[in-house]
C-alpha positions, 0 to 999 in steps of 0.5 A, a space after each residue: 500499499 502507498 503513502 496515498 492510501 495510508 492517508 486515505 484509510 486514516 482519514 476514513 477511520 477518523 470519520 467512522 469514529 466520529 460518526 460522520 456521513 460515509 456514503 460518498 467515501 465508501 462508494 468510491 472505494 473498491 474495498 468499501 463494502 469490506 470496510 463497512 462490514 468490518 466496522 458495523 460487525 465489530 465492537 467499536 470499543 475494540 477499534 481504536 481508530 486513533 492508534 490506527 491513525 498514529 501507527 499510519 502517521 509513524 509509518 509515513 514519518 518513517 517512510 519520509 525519513 528513509 526518502 530524505 536519507 536516500 535523497 541525501 546519499 544520492 545528492 552526496 554521491 552526485 556532488 562527489 561524482 561532480 568533484 571527481 569529474 571536475 578534478 579528473 577534467 583539470 588533471 587531464 587538461 594539464 596532462 594534455 598541456 604536457 603532451 601537446 606543448 607548442 614546441 614550435 612556439 618555443 622554437 620561434 622564440 629566437 631566430 638561428 640567424 640572430 646568434 653568432 655562437 652555438 646557444 644553449 637555452 635552459 629554463 635558468 640561463 642562455 649559454 654560448 658554446 664552442 663550435 662543434 660543442 657536445 652536449 650530453 644529458 644524463 638519465 636524471 636530466 643533468 647537463 654536460 658540455 664537453 664533459 663539463 657539468 653545468 651546475 644549475 638550480 634544481 628544476 621544479 619540472 623534470 621535463 623542462 624543455 631546452 633549446 639548442 640553436 646552431 648559427 651559420 658555419 657551425 655545428 653541434 651534437 647532442 646526446 639526449 637522456 634516452 641515449 638518442 644522438 643528434 648532429 645539428 647543422 648550420 642554421 638549425 635548432 632543436 627543442 627537447 626535454 632535459 629528461 623524457 617523461 610519459 609514454 612518448 619521446 618528443 622533440 622539435 627540429 628546424 634546419 637540418 639534423 641527423 638523428 640516431 634514435 635509441 631503441 625503446 619499443 615502449 616509448 615511440 620517438 616523435 619528431 615534430 616540425 612545421 610541415 610533418 610529424 615523424 614517428 620511429 622506435 629506433 633508427 638513423 635518419 636525416 632531416 632537412 627542413 629549412 624555412 623556404 625550402 622543401 623538406 627531405 627526410 632521408 632513412 639510413 636504417 630502420 623504419 619510420 612513419 611520416 604523417 604530413 599536415 593533411 594526415 597523409 602517411 608514408 612508411 620509409 624503408 632504408 634508403 628512401 627519400 621522402 619529399 614534402 612541399 608546403 606540408 604535403 608529401 610529394 614523392 618518395 624514392 630511393 637514393 644514395 644516403 651518403 650524398 645526404 648525410 656527409 655534412 656530418 663529417 664536414 663534406 658535401 658530396 656532389 653527384 651530379 647536383 646542379 650548381 643552383 642546388 649547391 649554392 643553395 646549400 652553401 648559402 644556408 651553411 655559411 650564412 651568405 647570399 650567393 646567386 648565379 646566372 641561370 645559365 651556369 646554374 644549370 651546370 652539373 657538379 661532381 666530386 666533394 667540397 670540404 665544408 671546413 674551408 671558408 666560403 671563398 675557398 669553396 667557390 674557388 674549388 667549384 670554379 676549377 670545374 666550371 667556367 664562371 666569374 665571381 663578383 662580390 658586392 656588399 655581403 653578396 656573391 654572384 656567379 656569372 657565366 
């Protein structure tokens, strides 16, 4: 019997006890005749309507208290769930902030052409390093330059990101906390954590970088750039993605997967070159990788490259504007150039194989037919 019926019965017993007119009430109740017989056939003094009403009232109060208690529990649980959801949202928002940190924005903070020395930027300071500097990070994130440990105050965020900027005519080497090794070419920069944390290892590159990624199947290595995202487990490859030029990714060994800005994917095998222009994959082909990684040893190998292609690389490496007549720019060159020589010696070396004149005006060099 529900609460509504309890109230009605209690009211009827009160009327029976007071001898009020009951016809209307009994005719509207399915149990009316039974209740009338019960009342008329029994002794009135044995029927205590007030006690029935009181017991009914107590039962109603008990039910009401139970309902309120259940409501309180449900309300408390709802509030707790809401707090938990809010805390979880805040946590995952913060987690997402770490994972999706805008490394490109960090890289854009300082132009590689505005520095004259190899520059290491940490959370505490900016250091000028020697040419061909070797920066090594321990598993705990401690930094050493040419075997000399850099003493810094304890960093609150173990995943603090550092940035290495290499100016024209210089190179630098890095060993990250996971053992991954990078050789960073002229006019290039790399953003990376002092110590890798989480499920992935992620860095950002701009310019030209050769990477030898330490194998770690459980923690994929991600290289991000403006036009692509590259994912590896352990491999050797070269990335060239200077501003204003197409991107070339050359795989030496292992396997990598590259995703362009349009979410198009390409799987590279050893000796594959992947060309990306304006954020879109253009072509994939097999090449002689030595031509693309010889710069690591300070040499530029020439296997029939046009003079225009060569001077474009030399302009980037030496930070000098070099232009040539289209008639001579289409000529092919073979051999090798020593990048440890200055730019004048390098151009004179090329001149021995091609007939052109050299003209210098202001800070530019012009090669004419």
